[in-house]
N, C-alpha and C positions, 0 to 999 in steps of 0.2 A: 500506468506510466508508458511512455513511448516504448515501442518495441523495435530496436534496431534491426533492420534487414527484413522486417515482416512484410514489407510491401512487395518483396519478390518471392514470398513464400506461396505455398499452395493452400488455398482455403479448404478446410475440411470441417466436418461436423454436421449438425442437424438443427434446423430451426425448432423442431419439436424437442425442446430441452428443459421444460419447466418441471423438473423433478427435484426432490431432495432425498437425502439418505440419512437414516436415523441409526446410530450405533449406541448400544447400551450394554452395561455389564449384566450378568444374571445374578440373582433373579430379577425379573423386569420390574417388579413392584415392591420396593422396600417399604419399611414402616414409615419412613419420612422421605419426602421428595428429594431427588438428587438435583444438583445444579445442572443447568443446561448451557452448553456452549454451542453457538451457531457460527459456523465457519464460512466466511466469504473468501473465495480463492482470488489470487492475483491473475495477471495476464494482460495488463494494459487496457482492460475493458474490451479486449479483442479475442482472447483465448482462454483456455483452461476449462476445468470441469470439477464439480464437487466430488465426483467419483475418483479423481486423481489422488485423493487424500484418504487413506485408510485410517480411521479414527479409533481402531480397536485398542491400541496401546494407551492412548489418552483417556478413553472411556474406562478401561479396566483399572489402570493405575490410579486415576483420579476419582473413581466411583462417581462418574458423571455421565450424563446423556450428551452425545455430540451429534449435531445435525450439520451436514455439509450441503451447500445450496448451489444449484445452478441458477443462472440468470441470463437474460438475453444479452448478446454481445454485438459490438460493431454497429452496423447499420440497422440491425433488428432491435437493438437496445437503446440507441442514442440518436436516432434520426429525428429531424424536426422539419416542419414545413408550415407555411402560413395557413394552409388548409387544415392543419391539425390544431391550430390555435395554440393555447398555452398548455398543451399536453405535457405531462411530466416525463422525465427520462424513464423509458419503459424498463430498462435494466434495474434502476433503483426501485421502481414500483414493484418489480418482481421480488426483490429482496424484502421489501416491507410486507408483501403478500406472504412470503415464507415465514416471517416473524409473526404475523397474525395466525398462521397455521400452527406454529409452535405454541403460541399462547393458548390456542384452543385445544391442542392435542397433547401437550407435554405430559399430562398426568397419565395418559394411556401407556406411556413408555417409562413410567417411574420417575418422571421429571417434575420439577417445581416450576410452574409457570410464572412465579414471582421472583425467580432467581435465574433469569436468562442473561447470559453474557454474549454480546456480539463481538466476534473476533475476526479481524481481516488482515491480510498481508498485501502490500503493494496496492494494486487497484482495489483489492478488498478492503484495505485500510482507508483508502480514499472514499469508498462507499460508506464505511463506518463513520468517517468524518461527516459525510453528507447527512447521515441519519441523526448524528448528534445535533445537527442544526435544523432538522426537518420537523415542522409542526406536525406532520402526519405520522411521525414515528413516536410520538409521545406515548409512554407506557409500554412500548413494545420490547424494551430491554432495560435491565437494571444496572448493568455494568458494561464496559467496553474495553477492548484491547486493540491497539493500532500498531501493526508491525510494518515499519518502513514505508510510511505514507502518512503525512500530516496535512491538515487543512491549509497550511502555508507553503507546502512543497511546490517547487517550480524548477525548471531547467533554463539556463541561459542559452542564448543563441550559440550554435556551434557545439553544443554538448555532445551530440550524437554524430557529428561529422561536420566538416567545414561548411558554413552557411546554412546548416540545418536551423529551422526556426526555433525561437524560444517556445517553451512549453509551459502552459498553465493547465492543471487537470480539469478545471470546470470552465464552461463557456456561457456567455450570455445567450438567452433564448433567441434573441433576434439574429445573432451570428449563426446559430445552428439552423434556424429557419432559412437564412440566406443560402447557406451551403446546401440545404435540402432542395431549394428551388433550382439551384444550378444542377444538382444531380438529377433532378426530374427531367430537366431539358436534355441532358446527356442521354437519358434513357428513352427519349422520344415522347415523354408525357408533356405536351405543349399546349393543352387546352387553355382557353381564356379563364375559365372559372376554376378556383382553387379546389372545389369539391370534385370536379372532373379530373384534375391532376392527381388527386389522392386516389380516386378510383382506378385510374390508370396504373399508378404505382402498385396498388394492391393486386393488380392483375399480372404483375411481373413474376417470373419464376424466381425461386430462391437462388438458383445458379446465376441468374443475370444480376441479381442484387448483390450477392456476396462475392464480388471481386475483391482482390487484395486492396486495390486503390480505394474503393468505396467503403470497405470495412475500416480502413485507416482514416478515412475522412470523417467518420462518426464514432469516435471513442472518447468523447468528452461530455459528461453529463451537463445538461443545460440548467441554469438557474434563471429565476424570473417566472416561476410557476408555483402552483399550490404546494407541491412536494418540496421544492427548494426555492423559497422566495428570494433569497440572497445568495451571493457567493459565500461558501462556507467560511472562508477566511474572514470576510467582512462581518458575517454573523457572529463569529467568535469574538471579534474585536468589539462588537456592540453588546456582548453578553447574552446573545440569543442562542443558547444551547441548553440541552438537557443536563441537569445536575446529577450525573451518575459517576460512581468511582471509575477511574481510568488508569490503564497502563498504556504507555506509548514509548516507542523506542526505535532505534535504528541499528544497523550493523556497522562495524568500525570502518569497513572498506567498501561501502555500498556501490560506488560508481565504478569500481573495477570490473563489475560484470558488464556494464554498458560499454566502457572503453575497450575491454578485452574483446567483445564481440565486433567492434568496429575497426580494430587495428589492422586487419588484413586489407581493408579498403582504404583506411586513412591512418597510415603509420605515423608515429611520433618518435622519430629516431634521434633527432638532434635538438639542440637548444633553440635554433632558429625555427624549426617546425613547432616546437612547444610555444615559443613566443607568438607565432602566428595564430595559434589556437587561442591563446590568452587575449590577443587583440580582437579577434573575432567575437569572443564571448563578452569581454569586459570593457572594450573601447579605451577611453582615457584612463580607466582604473587599472589597466593591464600591468603597468610597471609596478604599482603597489602590490598587486597580487603576485607578480613574479618575485618581488622582494620577500614576500611572506612564504612563498612556495618555490624557492630556487631549484632549478633542475639539479644543481650540484648537491643539494641537500637530500636527494632521493636516489635510489638505485638506478632509475632510468627517468628520462623526461616524461615518458608515458605514465609512470607511477606518480610523478609530481602532478600531472594534469588530473589524474583520477582523484588524488587527495584533495586538490582544490575544489573539484566538483562535488565530492562527497560532503565536504564541510559546508559549502555554500548552498547546495540544493537540498540536502536531507538532514544532516545532523543538526545544523544550527537553526534551520527552520522548524524542526521538531521541538528543540529546546525552547525556541521563542514561542511556539504555540502553547507549550506547557506554562510559560510565564503568563501568557494572556489568559489562559483558563484560570490559573491560580489567582490572578489579580481580581477576577470577577467572582470567584468562589473560593476564598482562602481556606475554608474548612473542608473542601472537597477532597476525598482521598485520591491522590494523584501520584503515580509512580513512573519513573523513567528508567530505561535500561539501555545498555549497549552490548550487543552480541559481539564479543571480541575474540572468539576462538581463532588462534592464528593459522591453523592448518585444518580446517574442516574438510570433509570429503567434497570433491567437486561434483556437482550434478552431472549426470551422464549426458554426453553429446556436446558439451561445450568445447570450443577450440582451446588447445593448450599452447602456451608460449613460455619457454623456460625463463625468459627475461621478464615475464609479467605474471607473477603469482596472483591468484585471485584473493587470497586471504579470506577475511570475513565479508564477502561480497553480498550484494543484494540477493535475497532469497536463500542464502546458504544456511540459515537457521532452520529451514523447514524440515530437513531430515531429523532434527533433534526433537520435533514434535510429531512427525508422521513418518513411520518407517517405510511407507510405500513410495516415498520420493526417491527415485532411482539415482544412485551415485556410483562413481567409479570404484569405490571401495567401501567397506562397512565402517561404522564408527569404531574407534578404538575403545578399550576398556575405560579410560578416563572420560572419553567423550560420551560413552553410554551413561556414566554417572552424571555428567552434565545434562544429558537428555532427561534423565529421571528428575533431576532438580528443576529443570524448566517445566516439565509437565506438572510437577507438584506446585510450582509457583502459579501457573496458569489456572489450575483447577482449584487450588486454595482460594485464589482471588475470586473465581466464579462462585465459590461456596460462601465466602464471608465478606467480600469487598476488600480484602487485604491479601497480598501474596504470602504474608508471613505465617508459616505454620510451624509445627513442632520440629525442632532440630534443624531448621533451615537457617542459613546465614541471613542476618537481619537485612531487610530492604527498607531504606528510609523513604519517607514521603517527600515530595517536592513542595515548596512553599513560595509564595510571592514575596514575602518579607525577607530582609537580610541580604547577604551577598549573593551574587548571581551564580557563583561557582558551587551551587548545591549539587550534591552527588546523585548520580544515577547508578544503577546496579550493573556492574560488569558481569557478563555471562561468558565464562571461559572455563575450559577443563583444567584439572590439576589443582594442587594446593594453592590457595589464595586467588584462584581464578574467579570466584564469585565474591565480589566485594564492592563497596561504593567507590566510584571514581569521579573525577572532575572532567567530564566530557566537554564542558563549555570551554575550558582553557585549552585542553588537548586539541580541540578542533578549531581553535582561533575564532570563536564566535564573536567576541567583542570587535575583532577586526572586521568581520562580515557585517556586523551591525553598522559600523562606520562607513564601509564601502557601499552598502546597500546590496540587495539581492535581485535587482531587476537586470535582465540581460540586455 
């Protein structure tokens, strides 16, 4: 997903990144193979590392092998140029190489190569979506979990600040190649022949390539190649996806993260400022959106804006993706969730604003699966119980294809037939926090279907 403010950040890291980390409980070789979870980190295809996620708790509690993966990012992972032809997105190719390694080596770590679950969050979920529709990923995983990133996700114009462009997570190969040719000229690689331009680019230093601007220019995987023949959303609509059991879901207040990060530069203090943002994003539909999300109906105009963006860009597109999948594969085990913990710990380093609580914002479920994710305070006792429940759901799903295990609150499947208000599982702490809820109605998804989700 887009990373607000990243263009002004300092680029750090190493191009020498293709490592993975294997975590397993002891003993390493049980009588029967353990399920394997392969984790793809988020970070807008620009940042992050597999080693940011300590999988010890997940592995031990779930009696599972957990593999966290690095993959190339930014210009190193998603660059294109006519001289490279229809080369696949290198970052996605890295992920598939990791999955092939897991299939070949899982047994050495007590894992079952026929029970591999691909799990991703944010950009990692978008990568997982890509592999669901990638012919070259066939047989590499048997289940998948997508956290806060669906094949239909998009942002309207202005979502990250006034006049910021609309965002689609995948780009046509030709568009990526055009951007690559422009970048080559800026780097002084101006030879007539494409192969000479590519040779010139390969001679550039990592530091010269990995500027903030150029990293941000190449963070959308290209489709129109062997790995990704079609845009994943179109592939799903055509029924071209691997039939594997799925969990997919979102957080109740997803876009509060992005809005909160941008408020210092682009405040939304008044109804007029809110209305201007709606007009920027939705054009002639802005009055209808304002009527559905009136500033007076929320504690602040900024929270109204975040609610509209959450529903339009993440919750409703994810639910729509579920309906698309279920329509093509009605017998496929498909489970939806909404992480709705009202006061989860805030990840360390985020700006705080007393008038703008983050709630269950984008990425705020991660400390409930990985204790290494730094937060401003530890989980409370009820939140630790929720963490245990989520780890059980994830690993039971990896083991059997269903999250439902002994003594767990029942999690119903999604189906294409019947009313559209089919329940997803609410994940929140405390009595009654884990239960089926109607997210479709709560997030006004019929309204967004009528308005449309193009920015």
